C-alpha positions as CSV (number, residue, x, y, z in Angstrom):
1,X,-17.0,-10.1,-15.9
2,X,-16.3,-13.8,-15.6
3,X,-15.5,-15.3,-12.2
4,X,-13.1,-18.1,-11.4
5,X,-11.9,-20.2,-8.5
6,X,-8.3,-21.0,-7.5
7,X,-7.1,-24.3,-6.0
8,X,-8.4,-23.3,-2.6
9,X,-11.9,-22.6,-3.9
10,X,-11.6,-18.9,-3.5
11,X,-13.8,-16.9,-6.0
12,X,-12.3,-14.1,-8.1
13,X,-13.8,-11.8,-10.6
14,X,-10.7,-11.4,-12.7
15,X,-10.7,-7.7,-12.3
16,X,-7.0,-7.5,-13.1
17,X,-6.8,-10.0,-15.8
18,X,-3.8,-9.4,-18.1
19,X,-2.4,-6.7,-15.9
20,X,1.0,-6.5,-14.3
21,X,1.4,-5.1,-10.7
22,X,4.4,-4.2,-8.7
23,X,3.8,-4.2,-4.9
24,X,6.4,-3.0,-2.5
25,X,6.6,-4.5,1.0
26,X,4.8,-7.4,-0.6
27,X,6.1,-10.2,1.5
28,X,4.0,-9.9,4.6
29,X,1.2,-7.9,6.4
30,X,-0.9,-5.7,4.2
31,X,1.5,-6.1,1.2
32,X,1.1,-9.9,1.4
33,X,-2.7,-9.6,1.4
34,X,-2.5,-7.3,-1.6
35,X,-0.1,-9.7,-3.4
36,X,-2.5,-12.6,-2.8
37,X,-5.6,-10.8,-3.8
38,X,-4.1,-9.1,-6.9
39,X,-2.8,-12.5,-8.2
40,X,-6.2,-14.1,-7.5
41,X,-7.8,-11.4,-9.6
42,X,-5.6,-12.2,-12.5
43,X,-2.6,-9.9,-12.3
44,X,1.0,-11.0,-12.7
45,X,2.3,-9.8,-9.3
46,X,5.9,-8.7,-8.8
47,X,6.1,-8.7,-5.0
48,X,9.1,-6.6,-4.0
49,X,10.7,-6.6,-0.5
50,X,13.9,-6.8,1.5
51,X,12.5,-9.9,3.1
52,X,13.8,-12.4,0.6
53,X,12.9,-15.7,2.3
54,X,9.3,-14.6,3.0
55,X,8.9,-13.0,-0.4
56,X,10.2,-16.0,-2.4
57,X,8.0,-18.4,-0.3
58,X,4.9,-16.3,-0.9
59,X,5.6,-16.0,-4.7
60,X,6.0,-19.8,-4.9
61,X,2.8,-20.4,-2.9
62,X,0.8,-18.0,-5.2
63,X,2.1,-19.9,-8.2
64,X,1.2,-23.2,-6.7
65,X,-2.4,-22.0,-6.4
66,X,-2.5,-21.1,-10.1
67,X,-1.6,-17.4,-9.8
68,X,1.3,-15.5,-11.4
69,X,3.9,-14.1,-9.0
70,X,7.5,-13.3,-9.0
71,X,9.8,-12.0,-6.2
72,X,12.2,-9.1,-6.6
73,X,14.6,-8.0,-3.9
74,X,14.0,-4.2,-3.5
75,X,15.2,-1.6,-1.0
76,X,12.7,1.2,-1.9
77,X,15.2,3.8,-0.7
78,X,17.7,2.8,-3.4
79,X,17.2,4.4,-6.8
80,X,19.5,2.0,-8.6
81,X,17.5,-1.0,-7.3
82,X,14.3,0.6,-8.5
83,X,15.7,1.1,-12.0
84,X,17.1,-2.4,-12.1
85,X,13.7,-3.9,-11.0
86,X,11.7,-2.0,-13.5
87,X,14.2,-2.9,-16.3
88,X,13.9,-6.6,-15.4
89,X,10.1,-6.4,-15.3
90,X,10.0,-4.8,-18.8
91,X,12.4,-7.5,-20.1
92,X,10.3,-10.3,-18.6
93,X,6.7,-9.2,-19.3
94,X,7.0,-6.1,-21.4
95,X,4.6,-4.0,-19.4
96,X,3.6,-2.5,-16.1
97,X,0.0,-1.4,-15.2
98,X,-0.1,-1.0,-11.4
99,X,2.3,0.3,-8.7
100,X,1.4,-0.2,-5.1
101,X,3.7,1.8,-2.8
102,X,3.1,-0.2,0.3
103,X,6.5,-0.5,2.0
104,X,6.8,1.5,5.2
105,X,8.5,1.7,8.6
106,X,7.9,3.4,11.9
107,X,10.1,4.5,14.8
108,X,7.8,5.6,17.6
109,X,9.8,8.3,19.3
110,X,9.0,11.9,20.2
111,X,10.8,14.7,18.4
112,X,13.4,15.2,21.1
113,X,14.1,11.4,21.2
114,X,14.3,10.9,17.5
115,X,17.9,10.9,16.1
116,X,18.6,12.4,12.7
117,X,19.5,8.9,11.5
118,X,16.1,7.6,12.5
119,X,14.4,10.6,10.9
120,X,16.3,10.1,7.7
121,X,15.5,6.4,7.6
122,X,11.7,6.9,8.0
123,X,11.6,9.6,5.3
124,X,13.8,7.5,3.0
125,X,11.5,4.5,3.1
126,X,8.1,6.1,3.6
127,X,8.4,9.2,1.3
128,X,11.6,9.0,-0.9
129,X,10.8,5.3,-1.6
130,X,7.4,6.1,-3.3
131,X,9.0,9.1,-5.1
132,X,11.7,6.9,-6.5
133,X,9.1,4.2,-7.4
134,X,6.8,6.6,-9.2
135,X,9.8,8.1,-11.1
136,X,11.0,4.7,-12.1
137,X,7.7,3.1,-12.9
138,X,5.6,5.9,-14.5
139,X,7.5,5.7,-17.9
140,X,6.8,2.0,-18.3
141,X,3.2,2.4,-17.1
142,X,2.8,5.1,-19.7
143,X,4.3,2.9,-22.5
144,X,1.8,0.2,-21.4
145,X,-1.1,2.5,-22.1
146,X,-1.7,3.9,-18.6
147,X,-2.6,2.4,-15.3
148,X,-2.9,3.1,-11.6
149,X,-0.5,4.0,-8.8
150,X,-1.7,3.6,-5.2
151,X,0.2,5.1,-2.3
152,X,-0.4,3.6,1.1
153,X,-0.5,6.4,3.6
154,X,-2.0,6.5,7.1
155,X,-4.4,8.4,9.3
156,X,-1.2,9.8,10.8
157,X,-1.0,11.8,7.5
158,X,-4.5,13.2,7.6
159,X,-4.8,14.3,11.2
160,X,-2.7,15.4,14.1
161,X,-0.3,12.6,15.3
162,X,2.3,12.5,18.1
163,X,5.1,10.7,16.2
164,X,6.7,13.4,14.1
165,X,8.8,11.3,11.8
166,X,6.1,8.9,10.8
167,X,3.4,11.6,10.5
168,X,5.6,13.9,8.5
169,X,6.4,11.1,6.0
170,X,2.7,10.3,5.5
171,X,1.6,14.0,5.2
172,X,4.4,14.3,2.6
173,X,3.1,11.3,0.8
174,X,-0.3,13.1,0.3
175,X,1.5,16.0,-1.4
176,X,3.4,13.6,-3.6
177,X,0.2,11.8,-4.6
178,X,-1.5,15.0,-5.7
179,X,1.5,16.3,-7.6
180,X,1.9,12.9,-9.4
181,X,-1.8,12.8,-10.2
182,X,-1.6,16.1,-11.9
183,X,1.6,15.3,-13.8
184,X,0.5,11.9,-15.1
185,X,-3.2,12.5,-15.8
186,X,-2.4,13.2,-19.5
187,X,-0.6,9.8,-19.7
188,X,-3.8,8.0,-18.4
189,X,-2.1,7.2,-15.1
190,X,-4.2,7.6,-12.0
191,X,-2.5,8.3,-8.7
192,X,-4.4,7.9,-5.4
193,X,-3.7,7.5,-1.7
194,X,-5.5,5.3,0.8
195,X,-5.0,5.9,4.5
196,X,-5.4,2.9,6.9
197,X,-6.1,3.4,10.6
198,X,-5.3,0.6,13.1
199,X,-4.5,-2.6,11.3
200,X,-3.6,-6.1,12.6
201,X,-0.2,-6.5,11.0
202,X,3.3,-7.3,12.2
203,X,3.9,-3.5,12.5
204,X,1.6,-3.3,15.5
205,X,1.8,-5.3,18.7
206,X,-1.8,-6.3,19.5
207,X,-1.1,-6.5,23.2
208,X,0.2,-2.9,23.4
209,X,-1.7,-0.2,25.0
210,X,-1.4,1.9,21.8
211,X,-3.1,-0.8,19.7
212,X,-5.9,-1.3,22.3
213,X,-6.6,2.4,22.6
214,X,-6.7,2.9,18.9
215,X,-9.0,0.0,18.5
216,X,-11.3,1.3,21.3
217,X,-11.4,4.8,19.7
218,X,-12.3,3.4,16.3
219,X,-16.1,3.7,15.8
220,X,-16.4,0.3,14.3
221,X,-14.8,-1.1,17.4
222,X,-12.0,-3.2,16.0
223,X,-8.8,-3.2,14.0
224,X,-8.8,-3.8,10.2
225,X,-7.6,-7.1,8.8
226,X,-5.1,-6.9,5.9
227,X,-7.5,-8.4,3.3
228,X,-10.0,-5.6,4.0
229,X,-7.4,-3.0,3.0
230,X,-6.2,-5.1,0.1
231,X,-9.8,-5.0,-1.3
232,X,-9.7,-1.1,-1.3
233,X,-6.3,-1.1,-3.0
234,X,-7.7,-3.5,-5.6
235,X,-10.6,-1.1,-6.3
236,X,-8.3,1.9,-6.7
237,X,-6.0,-0.2,-8.9
238,X,-8.7,-1.6,-11.1
239,X,-10.6,-0.1,-14.0
240,X,-13.6,0.2,-11.7
241,X,-11.9,3.4,-10.4
242,X,-11.2,4.7,-13.9
243,X,-12.4,8.2,-13.1
244,X,-10.8,8.6,-9.7
245,X,-7.4,10.3,-9.3
246,X,-5.7,12.5,-6.7
247,X,-7.8,11.5,-3.8
248,X,-7.1,10.7,-0.1
249,X,-9.3,7.7,0.9
250,X,-9.4,6.9,4.7
251,X,-9.9,3.2,5.4
252,X,-10.0,3.5,9.1
253,X,-13.3,2.3,10.5
254,X,-14.4,5.9,11.0
255,X,-11.5,6.9,13.1
256,X,-10.4,10.1,11.4
257,X,-13.9,11.5,10.9
258,X,-15.9,10.2,13.9
259,X,-13.5,9.3,16.8
260,X,-13.5,12.6,18.7
261,X,-17.2,13.1,19.0
262,X,-17.7,9.4,19.0
263,X,-15.7,9.1,22.2
264,X,-17.7,12.0,23.8
265,X,-20.9,10.2,22.7
266,X,-19.6,6.9,24.2
267,X,-18.8,8.4,27.5
268,X,-22.1,10.2,27.8
269,X,-24.0,7.0,27.1
270,X,-21.7,4.8,29.2
């Protein structure tokens, strides 16, 4: 595997050389980090988002640094936009190898304070969006010889969580992941889910008590940075994970597995 450097001197191992990746929510936060890293590793990245100004600017910056990136306006809850986006990608580059279902939203209300409109919006983006994406992209990935789909979940989907709308969407995403992994295995399409814990992105206010408490309860003692999560998504998307499908991979600093007893241990030893 040959390494290379971009115009900023960043080293890449070209793990995605020749591949085409579609990343939803790719304009900022974790999606931005994935877009930058995937392009640096040799992929032609189609970063898709409703944030047009940020998305176009990021795609231009990636290209200026020697990478390949294109921006597509995409509301992941709109089936027609998905179909149009995939048709355009096939017309432009003739293939698709990777789908990263990264786009997501949250409304932090209790059940009794969540309107049906809010509930529907969360499910539309966080669960229906990945379903529509897999449905639209899988045929092209199959025609391209197979590839990888990575669904970005959350620890809210692997353990109890107080925000019902968000948690339900992420638990549902796990089921979708496993169903898709079974359906598309024969087409050489791997489907996996990774589940971040607390992450320093625009979705979280770092000054909020929620952010601080989550960070304090994380055994590694800090929030993740988006590039750390992008590295895991890269692994699952790459041929290095060629025998992995249908899994749930927590990327949470030990939160889901260790936080409860870890907090007891911390208090005992305080």
